[in-house]
C-alpha positions, 0 to 999 in steps of 0.5 A: 443516509445510505452510506459508501466508504471510499479509499484514496489513491496516489497523490493523496500521501504527505509526510506525518499522514498516520502519525496522530492515529497511531499515537492516539489509538492502539488499534491504528498503530496495529495495522502499521506494525502489521504493515511494516511486518508484511514489508520486512522494513519500516515503512512507517519511518518514511511516512512519518519522518519522510523525506517526501520524495522517498514517500512519493516513490510509487512503491512507497506511496501505495502501501503507505496509503493503504496502511493509513486507510486501514488504520482509520477503519479499524479505528472507526470499527473499535471506537465507533462501532462501524460494521461494514456489512450493517452500515455501508452498501458499498465500498470503492477505491480509486486506483490503489484505493481498490486494494484498500476497499477490498482489505477493508471489505475483508476480501484480502488481508492486510499483510497480502495488500501491503506485499501486493501494493509494494510489487504493483508499485515497483512493477508499475515503475519498471514497465517504462523507462523513466523519462519515456512516459507522461501524464497530464489532466485535461480540464474542461473536457467530458469523458468522451472529448478527452478519449477522442484527444488521446486517440488523435494525439497518439499517432502511432505511440500510447495516449489513453484516457487513464482516469475519468475522475469528475465532470471536466476533469480526465487525465490522460496517459501514455508515451511523453511526446503523445501526452504532450501533443494531447495537451496542445490538441486539448487547448484547441478544442477548448479545455480550460487547462491542460497540465502535465502531471508530477508523476513517475510512470503513465499509469493506467495505459497500455505501456503498463502491460508488463505490471498487469502480468507481475500482478496477475501472478502475484494474485493468483498465488493470494487468498482472495475471499468474498467481501462482507460488502460489494466492492465497485471496481475501477474498470467496471463501475459496477460492484463485484464480489466473486473472488475470481473476478475480483482477481481479474478486474485488479489485473485490468485496473493495471492498464485500464481506465479508472472510471471513477465518476461513473463508479460514484453515479453507480453508487448515487444511482443505488441509493447512496446518499453519503460518501466517507472517505477513509484515509490521507487527504480529501481528494475523493470527498471532494470529488464527490460533490462535483460528480453528485451535487446532492451527495454529502461527503466526508473525510476521516483520517485523523483522530479529530475526524474520528471524533466528528464521525463518531459524533454523527454516526451515534446521533 
């Protein structure tokens, strides 16, 4: 099997995530300690003890999800002998997960990634006043139809297709009134559902421009190395390896569409037959089967998952 490793984005967080990994494996514990040290605070206390609303804050959820992904990856490397350079065709991540993918592939250090994601979360939250933006999932429309709905709903405001997650699952983002209009237009055009999402800011749309500027400045001062395996960039649905281009695409990603459906389709077209989701939750492994029905998909985020991966990896 040709394998790609993928890393989840916001929405996959849950209180307690990563705790069993830290208790079972010193290698995982070391990653969590590294993230706490980089941030100068015990993010792990919020991750493992809550409260949930504090963990869900964008500035906490983003580095926390990365920490779980990198802890699980470190354990796979130590316990299962995983070597991305030899065993993976590509890595990719959904939104903030792209940073996890880059860190897993050695392009960014764990400490720099934690600090970048803390800044990214804060900058995205601060880009628009609370309550002025929104996001909504449009179910049952393909990407072109959803993008047309967003354009029709804008009416002088911002409304854009933010996430192309899977066939018939597109998220739009922008000014709250425009997103609400998009829900009504989508229903009239045959969407099976159109629901506002419980998010704190309108991610991946032009309203995030101040956050993109902040990330451009931060990324300019961080060392980015050539990854050991190509990283499929959200905004391209194509692989990138050049450090300058990695920086550029991460900045574009803040305001641009997460082209996840196309990214998975690209990897399948390159011969990938197995997707392994590393970190919290099972969102991406669930989407994979909707995007490419023949693709094998699994998730690794607990000690039990590590054991199952080891058994299949050595088989």
